[in-house]
C-alpha positions as CSV (number, residue, x, y, z in Angstrom):
1,F,17.4,-7.3,-15.1
2,F,16.0,-6.4,-11.8
3,E,19.3,-4.8,-10.7
4,S,18.5,-1.3,-12.1
5,W,14.7,-1.6,-11.8
6,G,13.7,1.4,-9.6
7,L,10.9,3.8,-9.4
8,D,11.9,5.5,-12.5
9,R,11.0,2.4,-14.5
10,D,7.6,2.0,-12.6
11,L,6.9,5.8,-13.4
12,R,7.4,5.2,-17.1
13,D,5.1,2.3,-17.1
14,L,2.5,4.2,-15.3
15,E,2.7,7.2,-17.6
16,I,2.3,4.8,-20.6
17,A,-0.7,3.2,-19.0
18,L,-2.3,6.6,-18.1
19,S,-1.6,8.0,-21.6
20,V,-3.2,4.8,-23.4
21,A,-6.1,5.1,-21.3
22,R,-6.7,8.6,-22.0
23,L,-6.2,8.0,-25.7
24,T,-8.7,5.3,-25.6
25,R,-11.2,7.6,-23.9
26,L,-10.7,10.2,-26.5
27,F,-11.3,7.8,-29.4
28,T,-14.2,6.3,-27.8
29,G,-16.0,9.6,-27.4
30,N,-15.3,10.0,-23.6
31,G,-13.2,13.0,-23.9
32,W,-9.4,14.0,-23.2
33,R,-10.0,15.1,-19.6
34,K,-7.3,14.2,-17.1
35,M,-7.9,11.2,-15.0
36,D,-8.3,10.6,-11.3
37,L,-5.7,8.1,-9.9
38,M,-5.9,5.8,-7.1
39,G,-3.0,3.8,-5.5
40,H,-2.8,1.5,-2.6
41,S,0.2,0.6,-0.5
42,S,3.4,0.9,-2.7
43,G,1.1,1.8,-5.5
44,A,0.2,4.9,-3.4
45,A,3.9,5.8,-3.1
46,L,4.3,5.4,-6.8
47,G,1.3,7.8,-7.2
48,W,2.9,10.5,-5.1
49,A,6.2,10.1,-7.2
50,L,4.1,10.5,-10.3
51,L,2.5,13.6,-8.9
52,N,5.9,15.0,-8.0
53,E,7.2,14.4,-11.5
54,E,4.3,15.9,-13.5
55,T,4.5,19.3,-11.5
56,Q,7.7,19.7,-14.0
57,R,5.7,19.5,-17.0
58,P,3.3,21.9,-18.7
59,P,-0.4,21.5,-17.5
60,G,-1.4,20.1,-20.8
61,H,1.1,17.4,-20.6
62,R,-0.1,16.0,-17.2
63,N,-2.4,12.9,-16.9
64,V,-3.6,13.2,-13.4
65,A,-6.5,15.2,-12.0
66,G,-7.3,14.1,-8.6
67,Y,-5.4,11.8,-6.5
68,V,-6.6,9.0,-4.1
69,P,-3.7,7.4,-1.9
70,L,-5.0,4.5,0.1
71,D,-3.2,3.6,3.4
72,M,0.4,4.7,2.7
73,F,2.4,7.7,4.0
74,W,5.0,9.6,1.8
75,K,6.3,12.0,4.6
76,V,5.8,11.3,8.3
77,D,5.8,13.6,11.4
78,S,6.6,10.6,13.8
79,E,10.4,10.1,14.3
80,D,9.8,6.3,15.1
81,L,7.9,5.8,11.7
82,R,10.6,7.6,9.8
83,Q,13.2,5.6,11.5
84,R,11.6,2.4,10.7
85,R,11.6,3.4,7.1
86,C,15.3,4.3,7.3
87,D,15.9,0.9,8.6
88,L,14.0,-0.7,5.8
89,A,15.9,1.3,3.3
90,A,19.2,0.2,4.9
91,S,18.1,-3.4,4.6
92,A,17.1,-3.1,1.0
93,M,20.3,-1.4,0.2
94,A,22.3,-4.2,1.8
95,D,20.4,-6.7,-0.4
96,L,21.2,-4.5,-3.6
97,E,24.9,-4.4,-2.6
98,S,25.1,-8.2,-1.9
99,G,23.6,-8.9,-5.3
100,V,20.2,-9.6,-4.3
101,Y,17.8,-7.7,-6.6
102,A,14.4,-8.9,-6.0
103,A,12.3,-10.2,-3.0
104,D,11.3,-13.8,-3.6
105,R,7.6,-14.2,-2.4
106,S,7.1,-17.6,-3.6
107,G,6.7,-18.9,0.0
108,Q,3.4,-16.7,0.2
109,I,2.1,-18.2,-2.9
110,L,2.9,-21.7,-1.4
111,M,1.2,-20.8,1.6
112,G,-1.9,-19.8,-0.2
113,Q,-1.8,-22.9,-2.4
114,L,-1.5,-25.3,0.6
115,A,-4.3,-23.3,2.5
116,R,-6.6,-24.4,-0.4
117,T,-5.4,-27.8,-1.2
118,A,-4.2,-29.2,2.2
119,P,-5.7,-26.9,5.0
120,E,-5.2,-29.3,7.8
121,D,-1.6,-30.5,7.1
122,P,1.3,-29.1,9.0
123,S,2.6,-25.9,7.4
124,P,6.0,-26.1,5.9
125,V,6.4,-22.3,6.5
126,I,5.0,-22.1,10.1
127,D,5.6,-25.5,11.2
128,W,3.6,-25.3,14.6
129,L,0.5,-24.4,12.7
130,N,-1.6,-26.1,9.9
131,N,-1.7,-24.5,6.4
132,Y,-5.0,-22.7,6.8
133,D,-4.2,-21.2,10.2
134,A,-0.7,-20.2,8.9
135,A,-2.1,-18.2,6.2
136,L,-4.7,-16.6,8.6
137,L,-1.9,-15.8,10.9
138,V,0.0,-13.9,8.0
139,A,-3.0,-11.9,7.3
140,T,-3.8,-10.9,11.0
141,S,-0.4,-10.8,12.8
142,T,1.3,-7.5,13.8
143,F,4.4,-9.1,15.1
144,L,5.4,-10.2,11.6
145,F,5.3,-6.5,10.3
146,L,6.8,-4.3,13.2
147,N,9.0,-2.7,10.8
148,Q,6.0,-1.0,9.3
149,T,4.0,0.5,12.2
150,P,3.6,-1.0,15.6
151,W,0.1,-2.0,15.0
152,Y,0.2,-2.9,11.3
153,H,-1.5,-5.9,9.9
154,M,-3.0,-7.0,6.7
155,L,-6.4,-7.8,7.8
156,A,-8.3,-7.5,11.0
157,G,-8.7,-10.8,12.7
158,E,-11.1,-12.5,15.1
159,F,-9.3,-14.1,18.1
160,A,-10.7,-16.4,20.9
161,E,-9.9,-15.2,24.3
162,G,-6.1,-15.4,25.0
163,G,-5.4,-16.3,21.3
164,F,-4.1,-12.8,20.2
165,P,-1.8,-12.4,18.3
166,I,-1.0,-16.0,17.5
167,F,-4.2,-18.0,17.0
168,P,-6.7,-16.3,14.7
169,A,-10.2,-17.8,14.5
170,G,-11.1,-15.9,11.4
171,L,-11.1,-12.6,9.6
172,S,-13.3,-9.5,10.9
173,Y,-14.1,-7.9,7.6
174,A,-12.6,-9.7,4.6
175,S,-13.5,-13.2,3.4
176,E,-10.9,-15.9,4.0
177,E,-11.3,-17.0,0.4
178,A,-10.4,-13.6,-0.9
179,W,-7.2,-13.6,1.3
180,I,-6.2,-17.0,0.0
181,Q,-6.7,-16.0,-3.5
182,K,-4.5,-12.9,-2.8
183,L,-1.7,-15.2,-1.5
184,E,-1.9,-17.5,-4.6
185,N,-1.8,-14.6,-7.0
186,I,0.9,-12.3,-5.5
187,T,3.7,-11.4,-7.9
188,V,6.6,-13.8,-7.3
189,Y,9.4,-11.2,-7.5
190,Y,9.3,-7.6,-6.1
191,P,12.3,-5.2,-7.2
192,R,14.5,-4.4,-4.1
193,R,15.5,-1.2,-5.7
194,V,11.9,0.0,-5.8
195,A,11.6,-0.9,-2.2
196,Y,14.7,0.9,-1.3
197,E,13.6,4.1,-3.2
198,I,10.2,4.1,-1.5
199,H,11.7,3.6,2.0
200,A,14.6,6.0,1.4
201,T,12.2,8.8,0.1
202,I,10.2,8.4,3.4
203,C,13.3,8.3,5.6
204,D,14.5,11.5,3.9
205,E,18.1,11.1,4.6
206,V,19.3,10.4,1.0
207,D,18.6,12.9,-1.8
208,L,16.2,11.3,-4.3
209,P,14.2,13.0,-6.8
210,Y,10.7,11.6,-5.9
211,D,9.9,14.3,-3.4
212,D,11.6,17.3,-4.7
213,H,8.5,19.3,-5.8
214,L,5.9,18.5,-3.2
215,G,5.1,22.2,-2.8
216,D,4.2,22.4,-6.5
217,I,1.5,19.6,-6.2
218,T,-1.9,21.3,-6.5
219,N,-4.2,18.1,-7.3
220,P,-7.0,17.6,-5.2
221,I,-6.1,14.7,-2.7
222,L,-8.2,12.3,-0.8
223,Y,-6.4,10.1,1.6
224,I,-8.2,7.2,3.1
225,G,-6.3,5.1,5.9
226,A,-6.8,2.1,7.9
227,A,-6.4,2.4,11.6
228,G,-4.7,-1.1,11.7
229,G,-2.5,-0.2,8.7
230,M,-0.8,3.1,8.0
231,G,-3.5,5.0,9.9
232,E,-3.5,8.8,10.0
233,A,0.1,9.0,9.0
234,G,-0.8,9.1,5.5
235,D,-1.9,12.8,5.7
236,D,1.4,14.0,7.4
237,V,2.4,15.1,3.8
238,F,-0.5,17.5,3.3
239,P,1.3,20.5,4.9
240,L,4.1,20.0,2.3
241,L,1.8,20.1,-0.7
242,G,0.5,23.2,-2.7
243,S,-2.9,21.7,-2.8
244,T,-5.6,23.4,-1.0
245,D,-8.4,20.7,-1.6
246,L,-7.3,18.1,0.9
247,T,-9.6,15.3,2.4
248,S,-8.6,12.6,4.9
249,I,-10.7,9.6,6.0
250,L,-9.6,7.1,8.8
251,I,-11.5,3.9,9.0
252,S,-11.5,2.7,12.6
253,F,-13.6,0.5,14.7
254,E,-11.6,-0.2,17.7
255,G,-10.0,3.0,19.0
256,P,-6.3,3.8,19.4
257,D,-5.6,1.5,22.1
258,Q,-6.9,-1.5,20.1
259,A,-5.3,-0.7,16.8
260,Q,-3.7,-4.1,16.6
261,L,-7.3,-5.6,15.9
262,D,-8.6,-2.6,13.8
263,Y,-9.3,-2.2,10.1
264,G,-6.2,-3.6,8.5
265,H,-3.9,-2.5,5.5
266,N,-5.7,-4.7,3.0
267,D,-9.1,-4.5,4.5
268,I,-9.2,-1.1,2.8
269,V,-9.5,-2.9,-0.6
270,M,-10.6,-6.3,0.3
271,A,-13.0,-6.2,3.2
272,D,-16.8,-6.9,2.5
273,N,-17.7,-3.3,3.7
274,A,-15.1,-1.6,1.5
275,V,-17.8,-0.8,-0.9
276,A,-19.6,1.2,1.5
277,L,-16.6,2.6,3.7
278,V,-14.0,3.2,0.8
279,Y,-15.2,3.2,-2.7
280,Q,-18.7,5.1,-2.1
281,P,-16.7,8.0,-0.5
282,I,-14.3,7.9,-3.4
283,L,-17.2,8.0,-5.8
284,D,-18.8,11.0,-3.8
285,W,-15.5,12.7,-3.8
286,M,-15.0,12.4,-7.5
287,A,-18.5,13.3,-8.4
288,A,-18.2,16.6,-6.3
289,R,-15.3,17.6,-8.6
């Protein structure tokens, strides 16, 4: 059943969710106003696809007011980043053509479970580390995710001198417990067609419908990027939009030459200081509109 599960299915599910939420607000006395939408990572890509689709409906049939994409690009100026997405799209299509319709992420779940239950035992996933350190390595490494950006990592790590990038001593901004919980609770399967359509839309060499109407998008937009994640590239789409209310925030502590150690892709939603650095600016942005 994953074979045909693409962005169109996720878009239908998201529309149902937003419509149910708005109806619930209406019937509980909170009005029928459109809702602000926030998406992180692939969820941010889905949000862009939804805004693109909603431009083709009458204003009264749209659900989204303002949009807050977190650490994800939809179009990129960098040829290097665009080509990386083309490579990811080609890899996903090769899986689909060979009958692999979903990415199996049970290994990550096992890694989180073992980090909790047997932290000092040798890792069956990364056999030269114990289970706890293997989980931290996946969180902080850049070399595991070179197909994203050259500096991309999930969470910023702390490293002893000479330990980067292999031997993290801890996490800089997020709790290790939160990371283990995330690994334990990740969805086991992820549709490869969804991945293909996201990557191919960013690559922009195949004609897909999810970016056909970017110039018609007029919603207020707040992009927040992590310097150790997708970074500033998330606002490369801004000149293609019809919106005039565009805001961009980059969270960075290390500077461009140390992006491998900077605020990570998942720090933006998991870090202890995300309340002040991410969610308070979102609240202020919403309140001003």
